[in-house]
Residue frames as a rotation matrix with the C-alpha (Angstrom) as fourth column:
UNK 1
0.589 -0.676 0.442 -6.37
-0.800 -0.566 0.200 14.18
0.115 -0.472 -0.874 -4.20
UNK 2
0.122 -0.634 -0.763 -3.27
-0.258 0.722 -0.642 12.00
0.958 0.275 -0.076 -4.20
UNK 3
0.917 0.189 -0.352 -2.76
0.239 0.447 0.862 9.81
0.320 -0.874 0.365 -1.17
UNK 4
0.558 -0.737 0.383 -0.01
-0.810 -0.584 0.056 11.12
0.182 -0.341 -0.922 1.06
UNK 5
0.337 -0.532 -0.777 2.95
-0.028 0.819 -0.573 8.78
0.941 0.215 0.261 1.02
UNK 6
0.999 0.038 -0.019 3.80
0.015 0.113 0.993 7.41
0.039 -0.993 0.113 4.45
UNK 7
0.357 -0.926 0.126 7.27
-0.907 -0.376 -0.191 8.09
0.224 -0.046 -0.974 5.74
UNK 8
0.430 -0.271 -0.861 9.49
-0.037 0.948 -0.317 5.01
0.902 0.168 0.398 5.67
UNK 9
0.979 -0.125 0.161 10.68
-0.147 0.113 0.983 3.57
-0.141 -0.986 0.092 8.96
UNK 10
0.186 -0.983 -0.004 14.37
-0.920 -0.175 0.350 3.12
-0.344 -0.061 -0.937 9.73
UNK 11
-0.170 -0.227 0.959 13.99
-0.081 0.973 0.216 -0.63
-0.982 -0.041 -0.184 9.11
UNK 12
0.776 0.472 0.419 12.49
0.400 0.146 -0.905 -0.03
-0.488 0.870 -0.076 5.67
UNK 13
0.806 -0.526 -0.270 15.31
-0.591 -0.700 -0.400 2.32
0.022 0.482 -0.876 4.78
UNK 14
-0.094 -0.856 0.508 17.85
-0.740 0.402 0.540 -0.22
-0.666 -0.325 -0.671 6.04
UNK 15
0.183 0.250 0.951 16.26
0.279 0.914 -0.294 -2.98
-0.943 0.319 0.098 3.97
UNK 16
0.975 0.205 0.089 16.30
0.152 -0.316 -0.937 -0.87
-0.164 0.926 -0.339 0.80
UNK 17
0.508 -0.855 -0.108 19.91
-0.854 -0.516 0.070 0.15
-0.115 0.057 -0.992 1.41
UNK 18
-0.180 -0.579 0.795 21.03
-0.447 0.768 0.458 -3.45
-0.876 -0.273 -0.397 1.92
UNK 19
0.549 0.435 0.714 19.23
0.439 0.576 -0.689 -4.55
-0.711 0.692 0.125 -1.25
UNK 20
0.963 -0.233 -0.137 20.96
-0.256 -0.621 -0.741 -1.84
0.087 0.748 -0.658 -3.27
UNK 21
0.235 -0.937 0.260 24.31
-0.902 -0.110 0.418 -2.66
-0.363 -0.333 -0.870 -1.64
UNK 22
-0.294 -0.315 0.902 23.99
-0.154 0.947 0.281 -6.35
-0.943 -0.056 -0.327 -2.53
UNK 23
-0.896 -0.191 -0.401 22.75
-0.386 -0.112 0.916 -5.63
-0.220 0.975 0.027 -6.06
UNK 24
-0.665 0.723 0.186 19.10
0.731 0.682 -0.037 -6.68
-0.153 0.111 -0.982 -5.70
UNK 25
-0.840 0.495 0.221 16.08
-0.332 -0.792 0.513 -4.89
0.429 0.358 0.830 -7.15
UNK 26
-0.798 0.593 0.108 12.95
0.176 0.400 -0.899 -5.08
-0.577 -0.698 -0.424 -4.94
UNK 27
-0.756 0.654 0.039 9.53
-0.047 -0.113 0.993 -5.61
0.653 0.748 0.116 -6.53
UNK 28
-0.895 0.443 -0.046 6.40
0.023 -0.058 -0.998 -4.60
-0.445 -0.895 0.042 -4.59
UNK 29
-0.612 0.750 -0.252 3.36
-0.477 -0.096 0.874 -5.68
0.631 0.655 0.417 -6.63
UNK 30
-0.964 0.180 -0.196 1.10
0.263 0.530 -0.807 -6.24
-0.042 -0.829 -0.558 -3.63
UNK 31
-0.168 0.973 0.160 -2.68
0.707 0.005 0.708 -6.33
0.687 0.232 -0.688 -3.14
UNK 32
-0.585 0.059 0.809 -4.33
-0.386 -0.898 -0.213 -3.41
0.713 -0.437 0.548 -1.37
UNK 33
0.620 0.714 -0.327 -5.38
-0.063 0.460 0.886 -5.63
0.782 -0.528 0.330 1.51
UNK 34
0.436 -0.450 0.779 -4.10
-0.880 -0.395 0.264 -5.79
0.189 -0.801 -0.568 5.11
UNK 35
-0.075 -0.451 0.889 -3.32
-0.602 0.731 0.320 -9.53
-0.795 -0.511 -0.327 5.07
UNK 36
0.655 0.249 -0.713 -2.50
-0.738 0.414 -0.533 -12.32
0.162 0.875 0.455 2.64
UNK 37
0.672 -0.491 0.553 -0.62
0.227 0.849 0.477 -15.57
-0.704 -0.195 0.683 2.03
UNK 38
0.513 -0.573 -0.639 2.73
-0.841 -0.485 -0.240 -15.19
-0.173 0.661 -0.730 0.23
UNK 39
0.957 -0.264 0.125 4.45
0.287 0.926 -0.245 -17.96
-0.051 0.270 0.961 -1.71
UNK 40
0.382 -0.905 -0.187 8.23
-0.690 -0.414 0.594 -18.12
-0.615 -0.098 -0.783 -1.46
UNK 41
0.511 -0.165 0.844 9.62
0.481 0.868 -0.122 -19.75
-0.712 0.468 0.523 -4.63
UNK 42
0.623 -0.191 -0.759 12.02
0.111 0.981 -0.156 -20.91
0.774 0.013 0.632 -5.89
UNK 43
0.650 -0.430 0.627 13.95
-0.752 -0.247 0.611 -21.76
-0.108 -0.869 -0.484 -2.74
UNK 44
0.856 -0.352 -0.379 17.09
0.086 0.819 -0.567 -23.65
0.510 0.453 0.731 -3.75
UNK 45
-0.163 -0.980 -0.114 19.77
0.507 0.016 -0.862 -22.22
0.846 -0.199 0.494 -1.44
UNK 46
0.184 0.130 -0.974 20.31
0.969 -0.192 0.157 -20.88
-0.167 -0.973 -0.161 2.06
UNK 47
-0.833 -0.547 -0.080 21.57
0.515 -0.820 0.249 -17.70
-0.202 0.166 0.965 0.37
UNK 48
-0.294 0.816 0.497 17.92
0.536 -0.290 0.793 -16.92
0.791 0.500 -0.352 -0.51
UNK 49
0.184 0.419 -0.889 17.45
0.983 -0.056 0.177 -15.91
0.024 -0.906 -0.422 3.11
UNK 50
-0.512 -0.528 -0.678 19.30
0.645 -0.757 0.103 -12.62
-0.568 -0.384 0.728 2.86
UNK 51
-0.960 0.216 0.176 17.59
-0.026 -0.699 0.715 -10.90
0.277 0.682 0.677 -0.10
UNK 52
-0.126 0.965 -0.228 14.26
0.511 0.260 0.819 -12.20
0.850 -0.013 -0.526 1.19
UNK 53
0.037 0.068 -0.997 14.95
0.987 -0.156 0.026 -10.82
-0.154 -0.985 -0.073 4.67
UNK 54
-0.829 -0.405 -0.385 16.07
0.350 -0.913 0.207 -7.44
-0.436 0.036 0.899 3.30
UNK 55
-0.732 0.638 0.239 12.98
0.075 -0.274 0.959 -7.28
0.677 0.720 0.153 1.07
UNK 56
0.067 0.777 -0.626 10.79
0.835 0.300 0.461 -8.08
0.546 -0.554 -0.628 4.07
UNK 57
-0.282 -0.249 -0.927 12.31
0.788 -0.610 -0.076 -5.20
-0.547 -0.752 0.368 6.01
UNK 58
-0.982 -0.181 -0.058 11.97
0.111 -0.794 0.598 -2.86
-0.154 0.581 0.799 3.02
UNK 59
-0.513 0.850 0.117 8.31
0.430 0.137 0.892 -3.73
0.743 0.508 -0.436 2.56
UNK 60
-0.752 0.208 0.625 7.34
-0.582 -0.656 -0.481 -2.59
0.310 -0.726 0.614 6.07
UNK 61
0.251 0.900 -0.356 5.01
-0.590 0.434 0.680 -5.60
0.767 0.039 0.640 6.35
UNK 62
-0.046 -0.217 0.975 4.72
-0.937 0.347 0.033 -7.75
-0.346 -0.913 -0.219 9.49
UNK 63
-0.077 -0.077 -0.994 5.86
-0.696 0.718 -0.002 -11.17
0.714 0.692 -0.109 8.23
UNK 64
0.293 0.230 0.928 4.87
-0.841 0.524 0.135 -14.43
-0.456 -0.820 0.347 9.86
UNK 65
-0.378 -0.394 -0.838 6.20
-0.705 0.709 -0.015 -17.94
0.600 0.586 -0.545 9.43
UNK 66
0.640 0.761 0.105 4.88
-0.698 0.519 0.493 -21.32
0.320 -0.389 0.864 10.57
UNK 67
-0.531 -0.805 -0.266 6.44
-0.572 0.572 -0.588 -23.94
0.625 -0.160 -0.764 12.80
UNK 68
0.103 0.544 -0.832 5.37
0.344 0.766 0.543 -26.94
0.933 -0.343 -0.108 14.84
UNK 69
0.798 0.353 0.487 4.53
-0.251 -0.540 0.803 -26.10
0.547 -0.764 -0.343 18.46
UNK 70
0.762 -0.559 -0.327 7.57
0.641 0.582 0.500 -28.04
-0.089 -0.591 0.802 19.72
UNK 71
-0.127 -0.828 0.547 9.74
0.803 -0.409 -0.433 -25.20
0.582 0.384 0.717 18.35
UNK 72
-0.040 0.221 0.974 8.13
-0.247 -0.947 0.205 -22.80
0.968 -0.232 0.093 20.86
UNK 73
-0.027 -0.021 -0.999 9.20
0.824 0.566 -0.034 -24.02
0.566 -0.824 0.002 24.33
UNK 74
0.854 0.325 -0.406 8.93
0.514 -0.648 0.562 -21.77
-0.080 -0.689 -0.720 27.41
UNK 75
0.313 -0.693 -0.650 11.27
0.102 -0.656 0.748 -18.75
-0.944 -0.300 -0.135 27.37
UNK 76
-0.760 -0.644 0.082 12.88
0.131 -0.028 0.991 -19.51
-0.636 0.764 0.105 23.97
UNK 77
-0.282 0.753 0.594 9.38
0.954 0.285 0.091 -19.74
-0.101 0.592 -0.799 22.48
UNK 78
0.550 0.464 -0.695 8.85
0.461 -0.862 -0.211 -16.06
-0.697 -0.204 -0.688 23.28
UNK 79
-0.339 -0.755 -0.561 11.82
-0.260 -0.498 0.827 -15.22
-0.904 0.426 -0.028 21.08
UNK 80
-0.828 0.067 0.556 10.38
0.497 0.543 0.676 -17.36
-0.257 0.837 -0.483 18.28
UNK 81
0.233 0.972 0.028 7.05
0.931 -0.214 -0.296 -15.55
-0.281 0.095 -0.955 18.59
UNK 82
0.363 -0.178 -0.915 8.83
0.041 -0.978 0.206 -12.18
-0.931 -0.112 -0.348 18.52
UNK 83
-0.689 -0.709 -0.149 10.57
-0.182 -0.030 0.983 -13.28
-0.702 0.704 -0.109 15.30
UNK 84
-0.345 0.657 -0.670 7.17
-0.935 -0.302 0.185 -13.86
-0.081 0.690 0.719 13.70
UNK 85
-0.953 -0.085 -0.290 6.65
-0.132 0.981 0.145 -17.55
0.272 0.177 -0.946 14.37
UNK 86
0.027 0.987 0.160 3.18
-0.970 -0.013 0.245 -19.11
0.244 -0.162 0.956 14.44
UNK 87
-0.840 -0.361 0.404 3.04
-0.474 0.851 -0.226 -22.36
-0.262 -0.382 -0.886 16.47
UNK 88
0.091 0.882 -0.462 0.73
-0.917 0.255 0.306 -25.07
0.388 0.396 0.832 15.12
UNK 89
-0.324 -0.061 0.944 -0.31
-0.637 0.752 -0.170 -28.37
-0.700 -0.656 -0.282 16.70
UNK 90
-0.697 -0.024 -0.717 -0.30
-0.664 0.399 0.632 -31.16
0.271 0.917 -0.294 14.12
UNK 91
-0.868 0.404 -0.288 -2.65
0.461 0.872 -0.165 -33.22
0.184 -0.276 -0.943 16.33
UNK 92
-0.737 0.609 -0.293 -5.24
-0.293 -0.678 -0.674 -30.45
-0.610 -0.411 0.678 16.63
UNK 93
-0.115 0.798 0.592 -8.75
0.526 0.554 -0.645 -31.29
-0.842 0.238 -0.483 15.39
UNK 94
0.749 0.388 -0.538 -8.56
-0.160 -0.681 -0.714 -28.42
-0.643 0.621 -0.448 12.89
UNK 95
0.551 -0.602 0.578 -5.29
0.812 0.545 -0.207 -29.69
-0.190 0.583 0.790 11.46
UNK 96
-0.443 -0.860 -0.255 -2.47
0.718 -0.510 0.473 -27.57
-0.537 0.027 0.843 10.07
UNK 97
-0.705 0.194 0.683 -4.46
0.517 -0.519 0.681 -25.89
0.486 0.833 0.265 7.31
UNK 98
0.333 0.943 -0.010 -7.43
0.648 -0.221 0.729 -25.14
0.685 -0.249 -0.684 9.55
UNK 99
0.349 -0.268 -0.898 -5.30
0.849 -0.315 0.424 -23.64
-0.396 -0.911 0.117 12.31
UNK 100
-0.739 -0.670 -0.073 -3.50
0.556 -0.667 0.496 -21.25
-0.380 0.326 0.866 9.94
UNK 101
-0.451 0.669 0.591 -6.80
0.503 -0.357 0.787 -20.31
0.737 0.652 -0.175 8.27
UNK 102
0.563 0.648 -0.512 -8.25
0.776 -0.204 0.596 -19.50
0.283 -0.734 -0.618 11.71
UNK 103
-0.106 -0.708 -0.699 -5.15
0.779 -0.496 0.384 -17.43
-0.618 -0.503 0.604 12.50
UNK 104
-0.860 -0.237 0.451 -5.54
0.497 -0.584 0.642 -15.45
0.111 0.777 0.620 9.27
UNK 105
0.028 0.963 0.267 -9.21
0.663 -0.218 0.716 -14.76
0.748 0.157 -0.645 9.97
UNK 106
0.681 0.226 -0.696 -8.32
0.724 -0.350 0.595 -13.19
-0.109 -0.909 -0.402 13.32
UNK 107
-0.330 -0.933 -0.145 -5.25
0.863 -0.360 0.353 -11.33
-0.382 -0.009 0.924 12.03
UNK 108
0.573 0.500 -0.650 -5.71
0.253 -0.862 -0.440 -7.58
-0.780 0.087 -0.620 11.49
UNK 109
0.803 -0.396 -0.445 -2.61
-0.595 -0.487 -0.640 -7.05
0.036 0.778 -0.627 9.38
UNK 110
0.038 -0.870 0.492 0.19
-0.603 0.372 0.705 -9.31
-0.797 -0.324 -0.511 8.27
UNK 111
0.325 -0.083 -0.942 1.64
-0.875 0.352 -0.333 -11.78
0.359 0.932 0.042 5.82
UNK 112
0.491 -0.198 0.848 2.04
-0.347 0.849 0.399 -15.53
-0.799 -0.491 0.348 6.25
UNK 113
0.113 -0.579 -0.808 4.94
-0.993 -0.045 -0.107 -16.75
0.026 0.814 -0.580 4.09
UNK 114
0.523 0.115 0.845 5.03
-0.258 0.966 0.029 -20.36
-0.812 -0.233 0.534 2.90
UNK 115
-0.451 -0.654 -0.607 7.48
-0.866 0.156 0.476 -22.30
-0.217 0.740 -0.636 0.71
UNK 116
0.489 0.867 0.093 5.13
-0.827 0.495 -0.266 -24.84
-0.277 0.053 0.959 -0.91
UNK 117
0.410 -0.383 -0.828 7.87
-0.396 0.743 -0.540 -27.19
0.822 0.549 0.153 -2.11
UNK 118
0.952 0.161 0.259 9.03
-0.293 0.246 0.924 -27.51
0.085 -0.956 0.281 1.52
UNK 119
0.548 -0.814 0.191 12.69
0.530 0.515 0.674 -28.14
-0.647 -0.268 0.714 0.71
UNK 120
0.237 -0.556 -0.796 15.73
-0.610 -0.724 0.324 -26.60
-0.756 0.409 -0.511 -0.99
UNK 121
-0.813 -0.476 0.335 16.10
-0.090 0.672 0.736 -29.79
-0.575 0.568 -0.589 -3.03
UNK 122
-0.672 0.570 -0.472 13.89
-0.614 -0.073 0.786 -30.79
0.413 0.819 0.399 -5.94
UNK 123
-0.577 0.600 0.554 10.53
-0.279 0.493 -0.824 -32.10
-0.767 -0.630 -0.117 -4.73
UNK 124
-0.812 0.237 0.534 8.07
0.553 0.606 0.572 -34.08
-0.188 0.759 -0.623 -6.90
UNK 125
-0.026 0.861 0.508 5.21
0.702 -0.346 0.622 -31.62
0.711 0.373 -0.596 -6.39
UNK 126
-0.696 -0.072 0.715 3.97
-0.335 -0.847 -0.412 -28.65
0.635 -0.526 0.566 -4.38
UNK 127
-0.683 0.540 -0.492 2.04
0.722 0.401 -0.564 -29.11
-0.107 -0.740 -0.664 -1.16
UNK 128
-0.403 0.630 0.664 -1.34
0.458 -0.490 0.742 -27.42
0.792 0.603 -0.091 -1.50
UNK 129
-0.115 0.371 -0.921 -1.92
0.990 -0.028 -0.135 -26.29
-0.075 -0.928 -0.365 2.09
UNK 130
-0.821 -0.270 -0.502 -1.15
0.285 -0.957 0.048 -22.65
-0.494 -0.104 0.863 1.27
UNK 131
-0.849 0.518 0.104 -3.94
-0.047 -0.269 0.962 -22.66
0.527 0.812 0.253 -1.33
UNK 132
-0.048 0.892 -0.449 -6.62
0.608 0.383 0.695 -24.00
0.793 -0.239 -0.561 1.00
UNK 133
-0.385 -0.143 -0.912 -5.54
0.859 -0.418 -0.297 -21.68
-0.338 -0.897 0.283 3.82
UNK 134
-0.964 -0.029 -0.263 -6.08
-0.060 -0.944 0.324 -18.66
-0.258 0.328 0.909 1.57
UNK 135
-0.621 0.778 -0.094 -9.33
0.041 0.153 0.987 -20.08
0.782 0.610 -0.127 0.20
UNK 136
-0.020 0.628 -0.778 -10.80
0.882 0.377 0.282 -20.73
0.470 -0.681 -0.562 3.64
UNK 137
-0.321 -0.191 -0.927 -9.59
0.765 -0.630 -0.135 -17.43
-0.558 -0.753 0.349 5.12
UNK 138
0.683 0.640 0.352 -10.71
0.715 -0.488 -0.500 -15.42
-0.148 0.594 -0.791 2.07
UNK 139
0.457 -0.615 -0.643 -7.33
-0.186 -0.772 0.607 -13.75
-0.870 -0.158 -0.467 1.49
UNK 140
0.817 -0.202 -0.541 -5.24
-0.564 -0.080 -0.822 -13.23
0.123 0.976 -0.179 -1.67
UNK 141
0.634 -0.718 0.288 -2.24
0.566 0.684 0.461 -15.33
-0.528 -0.129 0.840 -2.65
UNK 142
0.726 -0.489 -0.484 0.85
-0.597 -0.797 -0.092 -13.27
-0.340 0.356 -0.870 -3.48
UNK 143
0.891 -0.443 0.098 3.42
0.425 0.740 -0.522 -14.76
0.159 0.507 0.847 -5.85
UNK 144
0.695 -0.716 -0.057 6.72
-0.523 -0.559 0.643 -14.00
-0.493 -0.418 -0.763 -4.17
UNK 145
0.911 -0.381 0.159 9.83
0.391 0.670 -0.631 -14.82
0.133 0.637 0.759 -6.18
UNK 146
0.368 -0.883 -0.293 13.58
-0.268 -0.402 0.875 -14.56
-0.891 -0.243 -0.384 -6.42
UNK 147
0.962 -0.085 0.258 15.46
0.272 0.297 -0.915 -14.37
0.002 0.951 0.309 -9.71
UNK 148
0.368 -0.908 -0.200 19.24
0.333 -0.072 0.940 -14.67
-0.868 -0.412 0.276 -9.61
UNK 149
-0.156 -0.394 0.906 19.53
0.984 0.020 0.178 -13.88
-0.089 0.919 0.384 -13.32
UNK 150
0.185 0.319 0.929 17.76
0.497 -0.846 0.192 -10.51
0.848 0.426 -0.315 -13.20
UNK 151
-0.805 -0.502 -0.315 18.63
0.478 -0.237 -0.846 -9.93
0.350 -0.832 0.431 -9.51
UNK 152
-0.318 0.794 0.518 14.99
-0.579 -0.595 0.557 -9.27
0.751 -0.123 0.649 -8.64
UNK 153
-0.820 0.161 -0.549 13.29
0.491 0.691 -0.531 -10.26
0.294 -0.705 -0.646 -5.40
UNK 154
-0.858 0.513 0.016 9.80
-0.427 -0.698 -0.575 -9.59
-0.284 -0.500 0.818 -4.15
UNK 155
-0.220 0.898 0.381 6.15
0.312 0.435 -0.845 -9.86
-0.924 -0.067 -0.376 -5.08
UNK 156
-0.955 -0.282 -0.094 5.43
-0.011 -0.284 0.959 -9.96
-0.297 0.917 0.268 -8.80
UNK 157
-0.514 0.844 -0.152 1.71
-0.366 -0.056 0.929 -10.75
0.776 0.533 0.338 -8.91
UNK 158
-0.895 0.316 0.315 -1.25
-0.202 0.342 -0.918 -11.85
-0.397 -0.885 -0.242 -6.81
UNK 159
-0.551 0.779 -0.300 -4.72
-0.335 0.122 0.934 -13.36
0.765 0.615 0.194 -7.21
UNK 160
-0.180 0.612 0.770 -7.79
-0.944 0.112 -0.309 -14.42
-0.275 -0.783 0.558 -5.27
UNK 161
-0.960 -0.193 0.202 -8.08
-0.143 0.960 0.239 -18.24
-0.240 0.201 -0.950 -5.23
UNK 162
-0.446 0.813 -0.375 -11.11
-0.827 -0.215 0.520 -19.33
0.342 0.542 0.768 -7.25
UNK 163
0.175 0.472 0.864 -11.53
-0.693 0.682 -0.232 -22.81
-0.699 -0.558 0.447 -5.81
UNK 164
0.991 0.022 -0.131 -10.48
-0.117 0.614 -0.781 -24.34
0.063 0.789 0.611 -9.16
UNK 165
0.553 -0.821 0.143 -7.13
-0.058 0.133 0.989 -25.76
-0.831 -0.555 0.026 -8.07
UNK 166
0.112 -0.530 0.841 -5.96
0.856 0.481 0.189 -26.81
-0.505 0.698 0.507 -11.53
UNK 167
0.599 0.178 0.781 -6.80
0.650 -0.677 -0.345 -23.47
0.467 0.714 -0.521 -13.16
UNK 168
0.962 -0.238 0.138 -5.15
-0.274 -0.797 0.538 -21.48
-0.018 -0.555 -0.832 -10.39
UNK 169
0.384 -0.866 0.320 -2.04
0.187 0.412 0.892 -23.66
-0.904 -0.283 0.320 -10.50
UNK 170
0.302 -0.236 0.924 -1.82
0.953 0.087 -0.289 -23.03
-0.012 0.968 0.251 -14.25
UNK 171
0.861 0.042 0.507 -1.69
0.099 -0.991 -0.085 -19.32
0.499 0.123 -0.858 -13.47
UNK 172
0.771 -0.614 0.168 0.98
-0.327 -0.156 0.932 -19.83
-0.546 -0.774 -0.321 -10.81
UNK 173
0.314 -0.659 0.684 3.02
0.635 0.681 0.365 -22.04
-0.706 0.320 0.632 -13.16
UNK 174
0.546 -0.051 0.836 2.92
0.757 -0.397 -0.519 -19.49
0.358 0.917 -0.178 -15.98
UNK 175
0.946 -0.176 0.272 4.15
-0.259 -0.915 0.308 -16.75
0.194 -0.362 -0.912 -13.64
UNK 176
0.578 -0.756 0.309 7.11
-0.311 0.145 0.939 -18.66
-0.755 -0.639 -0.151 -12.24
UNK 177
0.447 -0.412 0.794 8.19
0.803 0.577 -0.152 -20.01
-0.395 0.706 0.588 -15.63
UNK 178
0.586 -0.172 0.792 8.80
0.466 -0.728 -0.503 -16.40
0.663 0.664 -0.346 -16.61
UNK 179
0.663 -0.184 0.726 9.96
-0.472 -0.855 0.214 -14.88
0.581 -0.484 -0.654 -13.31
UNK 180
0.848 -0.250 0.467 11.50
-0.380 0.327 0.865 -17.47
-0.369 -0.911 0.183 -11.01
UNK 181
0.561 -0.738 -0.376 15.17
-0.073 0.408 -0.910 -18.42
0.824 0.538 0.175 -11.24
UNK 182
0.986 -0.162 0.050 16.82
-0.025 0.154 0.988 -19.96
-0.167 -0.975 0.147 -8.21
UNK 183
0.262 -0.963 -0.062 20.54
-0.871 -0.263 0.414 -20.07
-0.415 -0.055 -0.908 -7.53
UNK 184
-0.822 -0.460 0.337 20.43
-0.302 0.852 0.428 -23.77
-0.484 0.250 -0.839 -8.44
UNK 185
-0.226 0.807 -0.546 17.80
-0.974 -0.205 0.099 -24.17
-0.033 0.554 0.832 -11.21
UNK 186
-0.547 -0.015 -0.837 18.20
-0.294 0.940 0.176 -27.95
0.784 0.342 -0.519 -11.21
UNK 187
-0.925 0.176 -0.337 16.55
0.381 0.419 -0.824 -27.92
-0.004 -0.890 -0.455 -7.77
UNK 188
-0.630 0.776 -0.034 13.37
-0.775 -0.625 0.096 -26.19
0.053 0.087 0.995 -8.96
UNK 189
-0.718 0.485 0.500 10.38
0.173 0.819 -0.547 -28.30
-0.674 -0.306 -0.672 -7.95
UNK 190
-0.786 0.497 0.368 7.68
0.433 0.017 0.901 -28.88
0.442 0.867 -0.229 -10.59
UNK 191
-0.830 0.548 0.104 4.74
-0.512 -0.675 -0.532 -26.54
-0.221 -0.494 0.841 -10.00
UNK 192
-0.385 0.702 -0.600 2.18
-0.160 0.589 0.792 -29.31
0.909 0.401 -0.114 -9.78
UNK 193
0.147 0.490 0.859 -0.34
-0.946 -0.185 0.267 -29.81
0.290 -0.852 0.437 -6.95
UNK 194
-0.703 -0.359 0.614 0.08
-0.602 0.759 -0.247 -32.76
-0.377 -0.543 -0.750 -4.65
UNK 195
-0.793 0.401 -0.459 -1.63
-0.144 0.608 0.781 -35.78
0.592 0.685 -0.425 -6.30
UNK 196
0.002 0.920 0.393 -5.25
-0.816 -0.226 0.532 -36.22
0.578 -0.322 0.750 -5.26
UNK 197
0.447 0.190 -0.874 -4.56
0.083 0.964 0.252 -39.74
0.891 -0.185 0.415 -4.06
UNK 198
-0.160 -0.577 -0.801 -2.34
0.904 0.239 -0.353 -38.39
0.395 -0.781 0.483 -1.26
UNK 199
-0.501 0.015 0.865 -3.77
-0.067 -0.998 -0.022 -34.91
0.863 -0.069 0.501 -0.71
UNK 200
-0.790 0.229 -0.569 -4.76
0.608 0.175 -0.774 -34.24
-0.078 -0.958 -0.277 2.91
UNK 201
0.118 0.915 0.385 -8.30
0.803 -0.316 0.506 -32.93
0.584 0.250 -0.772 3.20
UNK 202
-0.465 -0.340 0.818 -8.21
-0.040 -0.914 -0.403 -29.29
0.884 -0.220 0.412 4.37
UNK 203
0.069 0.484 0.872 -8.76
-0.865 -0.406 0.293 -29.02
0.496 -0.775 0.391 8.11
UNK 204
0.790 0.222 -0.572 -8.14
-0.008 0.936 0.352 -32.70
0.613 -0.273 0.741 8.87
UNK 205
0.701 -0.594 0.396 -5.91
-0.524 -0.053 0.850 -33.64
-0.484 -0.803 -0.348 11.77
UNK 206
0.396 -0.644 0.654 -2.50
0.435 0.759 0.484 -34.91
-0.808 0.093 0.581 10.79
UNK 207
0.935 -0.116 0.334 -1.82
0.260 -0.416 -0.872 -32.41
0.240 0.902 -0.358 8.01
UNK 208
0.171 -0.966 -0.196 1.90
0.984 0.178 -0.018 -31.87
0.052 -0.190 0.980 7.71
UNK 209
0.417 -0.207 -0.885 3.62
0.140 -0.947 0.288 -28.63
-0.898 -0.244 -0.366 8.54
UNK 210
-0.647 -0.574 -0.503 4.20
-0.381 -0.328 0.864 -27.15
-0.661 0.750 -0.006 5.12
UNK 211
-0.603 0.477 0.639 1.26
0.683 0.723 0.105 -29.14
-0.412 0.500 -0.762 3.68
């Protein structure tokens, strides 16, 4: 028997309408799991925010983002939490990666979105924190993308991290070489993991936000 399709919420309908209005095609190739890490790439312009936001609404998924705890002061911090923020303490013994992995383990349903290049400008490499978060928490990594040439935005593929960083990055690289196209292609960051000589050990204190 076919699974009954759930009725879309008003926010999903609004998101789909805004995507159509602005000329974007949403892509929803998502794992059948209640929670996962989602990569946001390429991110070369502030204009990326709008199609990404509309896609998030259209998906019906509870999206979360990460910020240092200083961004969550009393009163205003409640607003940040309501907007999906996850406060992390960079001095915590579990470090940035460990704290987010712990959060994912406790989460019933949701998506943690991370931009691994950490900037709209060209970076020399990707930070690998997102990979180790997913590996430790045992959740899939979704390859979220935006393509200004084809006007597509969304989730094009996903995989379970194997623990072989180089092999998994080769898969990620192959996907984005075909799918990703930022508004400013010259600002695409090379899809290479952070060099081993400067990689922060997962769970160590002092890991950077975005690491």
